[in-house]
C-alpha positions as CSV (number, residue, x, y, z in Angstrom):
1,M,71.7,98.7,111.9
2,D,74.4,100.7,109.7
3,S,75.4,98.8,106.8
4,R,78.5,101.2,106.3
5,P,81.1,99.1,108.0
6,D,80.2,96.3,105.8
7,A,80.4,98.1,102.6
8,R,83.8,99.8,103.7
9,T,85.3,96.1,104.5
10,R,84.2,94.8,101.1
11,T,85.9,97.7,99.4
12,N,89.0,97.2,101.5
13,A,88.9,93.5,100.6
14,R,88.4,94.3,96.9
15,T,91.3,96.7,97.1
16,L,93.6,94.4,98.9
17,L,92.7,91.7,96.4
18,A,93.2,93.8,93.4
19,A,96.7,95.0,94.9
20,C,97.8,91.4,95.3
21,A,96.9,90.4,92.0
22,A,98.5,93.6,90.6
23,T,101.6,93.0,92.4
24,A,101.7,89.2,91.6
25,L,101.3,90.0,87.8
26,S,103.8,92.5,87.7
27,A,106.2,90.7,89.9
28,A,106.1,87.7,87.4
29,A,106.4,89.9,84.4
30,V,109.5,91.6,86.1
31,W,111.2,88.0,86.8
32,C,110.3,86.4,83.4
33,G,110.9,89.7,81.4
34,T,114.6,90.3,82.8
35,G,117.3,88.4,83.8
36,L,119.9,86.3,81.9
37,H,117.3,84.6,79.7
38,P,114.5,86.9,79.3
39,I,111.0,86.5,77.7
40,W,111.2,89.7,76.1
41,W,107.3,90.6,75.8
42,M,107.1,90.0,79.5
43,A,109.1,93.1,80.1
44,W,106.5,95.0,78.2
45,L,103.7,93.9,80.6
46,A,105.6,94.6,83.9
47,P,104.6,98.0,84.6
48,I,101.0,97.8,83.2
49,P,99.5,96.5,86.5
50,M,101.1,98.7,88.9
51,L,100.2,101.9,86.4
52,W,96.5,100.4,86.5
53,L,96.7,100.2,90.4
54,A,98.1,103.4,91.0
55,M,94.9,105.0,89.1
56,R,92.4,103.1,91.2
57,S,93.8,103.2,94.8
58,G,95.4,105.3,97.3
59,W,99.2,105.6,97.6
60,R,99.0,103.4,100.8
61,T,98.3,100.7,98.5
62,W,100.2,101.2,95.4
63,V,103.5,102.4,96.6
64,P,104.0,99.2,98.6
65,A,102.6,97.1,95.9
66,T,105.0,98.4,93.2
67,L,108.1,98.3,95.7
68,V,107.3,94.5,96.4
69,A,106.4,93.6,92.8
70,F,109.7,95.2,91.4
71,A,111.7,93.9,94.1
72,I,110.3,90.2,94.0
73,G,110.8,90.4,90.2
74,S,114.4,91.4,90.5
75,F,115.3,88.6,92.7
76,N,115.5,86.5,89.5
77,L,119.4,87.6,89.3
78,W,120.1,86.5,93.0
79,A,121.8,83.2,92.2
80,Y,123.7,84.9,89.2
81,L,125.0,87.9,91.4
82,H,125.5,85.9,94.5
83,D,126.9,82.6,93.3
84,R,128.6,83.3,90.1
85,L,129.8,86.9,90.8
86,H,130.3,86.4,94.4
87,L,128.9,90.1,95.0
88,P,127.9,90.6,98.8
89,A,124.5,90.5,100.0
90,S,124.5,94.1,100.6
91,V,125.5,95.1,97.0
92,I,122.6,92.5,95.7
93,V,119.9,94.2,97.9
94,Q,120.8,97.7,96.5
95,L,120.6,96.2,92.9
96,I,117.3,95.0,93.8
97,V,115.8,97.7,95.9
98,L,117.2,100.5,93.7
99,P,115.0,99.6,90.5
100,A,112.1,98.8,92.6
101,V,112.3,102.7,94.1
102,V,112.7,104.0,90.7
103,A,109.9,102.2,89.2
104,T,107.6,103.3,92.0
105,L,108.8,107.0,91.5
106,L,107.9,106.4,87.8
107,V,104.4,105.0,88.5
108,A,104.2,108.0,91.0
109,L,105.2,110.6,88.2
110,F,102.5,108.8,85.6
111,R,99.7,109.2,88.4
112,A,100.3,112.9,89.1
113,W,99.8,113.6,85.4
114,M,97.2,111.4,85.1
115,R,95.1,112.8,88.0
116,R,95.6,116.2,86.4
117,G,93.5,114.9,83.4
118,Q,96.7,114.8,81.2
119,P,97.2,111.4,79.8
120,L,99.2,112.2,76.9
121,R,101.7,114.3,79.3
122,A,101.8,111.0,81.7
123,A,102.9,108.8,79.2
124,L,105.5,111.1,77.8
125,A,106.7,112.4,81.1
126,T,107.0,108.7,82.4
127,A,108.9,107.3,79.4
128,A,111.2,110.4,79.2
129,A,111.8,110.1,83.1
130,T,112.9,106.6,82.4
131,T,115.1,107.4,79.6
132,A,116.8,110.3,81.6
133,I,117.2,107.8,84.7
134,A,118.8,105.0,82.5
135,F,121.2,107.6,80.9
136,A,122.3,109.2,84.2
137,S,122.7,105.5,85.7
138,A,125.0,104.4,82.8
139,A,126.9,107.8,83.0
140,A,127.4,107.4,86.8
141,S,128.1,103.7,86.9
142,P,131.4,102.2,86.0
143,H,129.6,99.3,84.5
144,G,127.8,101.5,82.1
145,T,124.6,100.3,80.4
146,W,124.6,96.9,82.5
147,G,121.3,96.1,83.5
148,D,119.4,98.3,81.0
149,I,115.9,97.1,80.1
150,A,116.9,97.5,76.4
151,Y,119.2,94.2,76.7
152,T,115.9,92.1,77.5
153,Q,114.6,92.7,74.0
154,M,117.4,91.2,72.0
155,E,115.1,88.5,70.5
156,A,112.5,91.0,69.3
157,L,113.5,92.1,66.0
158,P,110.9,95.1,65.6
159,V,112.3,96.6,69.0
160,I,116.0,96.0,67.7
161,Q,115.1,98.3,64.8
162,V,114.1,100.6,67.2
163,A,117.3,100.7,68.7
164,A,118.8,101.2,65.2
165,L,117.2,104.3,65.1
166,T,117.4,105.8,68.8
167,G,120.1,103.5,70.5
168,L,119.4,101.7,73.8
169,W,117.9,104.7,75.0
170,G,114.9,104.7,72.6
171,I,113.8,101.0,73.6
172,G,113.3,101.8,77.3
173,F,111.3,105.0,76.4
174,V,109.0,103.2,74.1
175,M,108.5,100.1,76.5
176,W,107.4,102.7,79.3
177,W,105.5,104.8,76.8
178,V,103.4,101.9,75.5
179,A,102.7,100.7,79.1
180,A,101.5,103.9,80.1
181,C,99.3,104.4,76.9
182,V,97.8,100.9,77.8
183,V,96.4,102.2,81.0
C-alpha cells in the first residue's frame, strides 16, 4: 500500500494549520496595533507571520492568508467609521480591503527577492515600497496622511525620535524593514 497520500495529507494539514495560526497572529496584531487606541508594538509584529508564511508555502496559501489577516485586523475601525463618521459601508469596505491588498503586494515583493537569495534587497525593497505607497497615498488623498501607520507609534519615544529625523515616512520604512529583517 502506498503511503504517499497520507504524507501529502499530513503536509497539507500542517500547511493549513500554519496558515491559520499565522493569519490569526497577524490579524490580532493588526487589530491591536492600529485603530484609535493602538498598542504600538503590536503594529511592528503584524507583518512578521505573513512574511514567514510566504517563505514557507505556495501562493495559494499565503496570498489569501495575508488578505484575510490584514482585512480582519482592519475591521477594528468599523464602529468608528460607520457609527461616528457615518461613512457608507461601501467606503468602509474600500478602507479595509485596499490596505489588505497593499500588504499582500508588499509580502509578494519580499518573497520575490527572498526567493532570489537576496535578503537585504528583500528587506530594503519592501520597506521602500511601503514608504512610496504611503507617500503616494497621502499625496493623492484629500485627507493627507490619515491612516498612516506612523500614527500608531505616538506612545513609543524611540520611534518618535525616528520621526524627528525622517518624518512620518521613516517610521513606516523602519517598521517594515525590521519585520522583513526578523524573518
